[in-house]
Backbone as CSV, one residue per row, in Angstrom:
resi,resn,N_x,N_y,N_z,CA_x,CA_y,CA_z,C_x,C_y,C_z
1,MET,-205.451,-91.517,-139.314,-204.845,-90.855,-140.425,-202.793,-90.512,-140.337
2,TYR,-202.684,-90.340,-141.553,-201.010,-90.570,-141.464,-200.106,-89.012,-141.327
3,ASP,-199.100,-88.630,-140.569,-198.901,-87.350,-140.651,-197.643,-86.961,-140.736
4,LEU,-196.960,-86.326,-141.256,-195.010,-86.428,-141.313,-194.334,-86.933,-140.260
5,GLY,-193.433,-87.635,-140.170,-192.964,-87.971,-139.390,-193.154,-89.644,-139.322
6,ASP,-194.187,-89.618,-139.045,-195.057,-91.630,-138.839,-193.874,-92.695,-139.707
7,ILE,-193.801,-93.445,-138.768,-193.558,-94.543,-139.874,-195.192,-95.832,-139.919
8,VAL,-194.908,-95.763,-140.883,-195.873,-96.842,-141.972,-195.348,-97.830,-142.726
9,GLU,-195.907,-98.720,-143.030,-196.057,-100.230,-143.068,-196.294,-100.109,-145.167
10,MET,-196.112,-100.493,-146.266,-196.569,-100.352,-147.233,-196.824,-102.004,-147.299
11,LYS,-197.612,-102.194,-148.484,-197.892,-103.840,-148.784,-196.904,-104.605,-149.423
12,LYS,-196.068,-103.598,-150.083,-195.050,-104.577,-150.291,-193.700,-104.135,-149.543
13,PRO,-192.648,-104.804,-149.847,-191.132,-104.829,-148.773,-190.876,-103.912,-149.641
14,HIS,-189.673,-103.391,-149.436,-188.439,-102.641,-150.296,-188.310,-103.528,-151.027
15,ALA,-187.246,-103.230,-151.724,-185.611,-104.567,-152.176,-184.946,-104.730,-151.450
16,CYS,-184.920,-103.802,-150.558,-183.300,-104.649,-149.103,-184.296,-105.377,-148.061
17,GLN,-186.191,-105.330,-147.909,-185.799,-106.754,-147.030,-186.659,-105.914,-145.997
18,ALA,-186.653,-104.760,-146.371,-187.442,-103.401,-144.678,-189.081,-103.731,-145.248
19,ASN,-189.715,-103.204,-144.287,-190.611,-102.783,-144.921,-191.602,-101.432,-144.313
20,ARG,-190.648,-100.781,-143.195,-190.564,-99.805,-142.831,-190.304,-97.930,-143.232
21,TRP,-190.813,-97.527,-143.484,-190.798,-96.001,-144.554,-191.269,-94.818,-143.410
22,GLU,-190.806,-94.184,-143.742,-190.935,-92.752,-142.601,-191.318,-91.618,-143.914
23,ILE,-192.540,-90.861,-143.626,-192.710,-90.074,-143.923,-192.034,-88.422,-143.766
24,ILE,-191.701,-88.122,-145.118,-191.069,-86.605,-144.632,-191.214,-85.707,-145.782
25,ARG,-191.989,-85.990,-146.278,-192.997,-84.608,-146.968,-194.412,-85.066,-147.482
26,MET,-195.348,-84.525,-147.130,-196.701,-84.411,-147.487,-197.325,-82.835,-148.046
27,GLY,-198.202,-82.950,-149.402,-198.852,-82.405,-149.810,-199.784,-82.825,-150.812
28,ALA,-199.712,-81.982,-152.603,-199.915,-83.485,-152.997,-199.757,-84.758,-153.382
29,ASP,-197.975,-84.569,-153.318,-196.799,-85.664,-153.496,-196.933,-86.227,-151.629
30,ILE,-196.057,-87.498,-152.055,-196.173,-87.815,-150.363,-194.625,-88.057,-150.755
31,LYS,-193.367,-88.234,-149.580,-192.475,-88.658,-150.369,-191.916,-89.563,-148.882
32,ILE,-191.368,-90.654,-148.861,-190.810,-91.322,-147.607,-189.642,-92.095,-148.004
33,LYS,-188.958,-92.955,-147.072,-187.402,-92.768,-146.980,-187.842,-94.602,-146.918
34,CYS,-187.233,-94.983,-146.951,-186.778,-96.581,-146.706,-186.440,-95.809,-144.949
35,THR,-186.394,-96.778,-143.736,-185.939,-96.773,-142.684,-184.626,-97.178,-142.360
36,ASN,-184.791,-98.450,-143.171,-183.297,-99.337,-143.210,-182.285,-98.982,-144.525
37,CYS,-182.622,-98.784,-145.459,-181.964,-98.605,-146.244,-181.075,-96.871,-146.915
38,GLY,-182.284,-96.012,-146.546,-182.056,-95.391,-146.885,-182.461,-94.030,-148.352
39,HIS,-183.557,-95.173,-148.866,-184.003,-94.999,-150.422,-185.499,-94.213,-150.047
40,ILE,-185.517,-93.002,-151.050,-186.638,-92.471,-150.765,-187.412,-92.103,-152.524
41,VAL,-188.898,-92.686,-152.262,-189.677,-92.808,-152.698,-190.957,-91.337,-153.088
42,MET,-190.882,-91.145,-154.023,-191.911,-89.938,-154.157,-193.152,-90.318,-154.758
43,MET,-194.945,-90.370,-154.062,-195.378,-90.989,-155.545,-196.615,-89.851,-155.226
44,THR,-197.758,-89.854,-155.575,-198.823,-89.250,-155.492,-199.966,-89.829,-153.942
45,ARG,-200.555,-88.575,-153.721,-201.720,-88.969,-152.495,-202.147,-90.496,-152.805
46,ARG,-203.121,-90.099,-153.459,-203.799,-91.333,-153.795,-203.287,-92.975,-153.869
47,ASP,-201.634,-92.840,-155.080,-201.091,-93.820,-154.912,-200.574,-94.257,-153.351
48,PHE,-200.420,-93.391,-152.503,-199.848,-93.667,-151.233,-200.576,-94.596,-150.869
49,GLU,-202.263,-93.947,-150.902,-203.488,-94.150,-149.784,-203.368,-95.660,-150.063
50,LYS,-203.505,-96.128,-151.174,-203.592,-97.014,-152.127,-202.714,-98.508,-151.614
51,LYS,-201.239,-98.146,-151.053,-200.245,-99.235,-151.259,-199.835,-98.558,-149.521
52,MET,-200.384,-97.728,-148.658,-200.532,-97.836,-147.839,-200.928,-99.063,-146.976
53,LYS,-200.478,-100.268,-146.006,-201.322,-101.079,-145.108,-201.275,-100.633,-144.222
54,LYS,-200.380,-99.438,-142.743,-201.049,-99.859,-141.591,-199.726,-98.408,-141.347
55,ILE,-200.278,-98.132,-140.391,-199.439,-97.062,-139.393,-198.104,-97.771,-138.051
56,LEU,-197.115,-97.987,-138.116,-196.443,-97.981,-137.520,-196.449,-97.668,-136.288
57,GLU,-195.805,-96.570,-136.360,-195.771,-95.591,-135.376,-196.106,-94.220,-135.394
58,LYS,-196.779,-93.437,-134.492,-197.306,-92.050,-134.512,-195.756,-91.275,-134.683
59,ASN,-196.088,-90.393,-134.908,-194.784,-89.500,-134.547,-195.062,-87.925,-133.653
């Protein structure tokens, strides 16, 4: 299971070609930040679980 501060890989890469995201907020919504360009995306937990591929680093 994922937790705050974990680095995850999503199914589709970001526009900057990176595919490493850090989880920076958890709750009903999940906020993730691109580790390459710093872009922040917020999505529902349900969408996040569908779009997440795997956990790369546990914090």
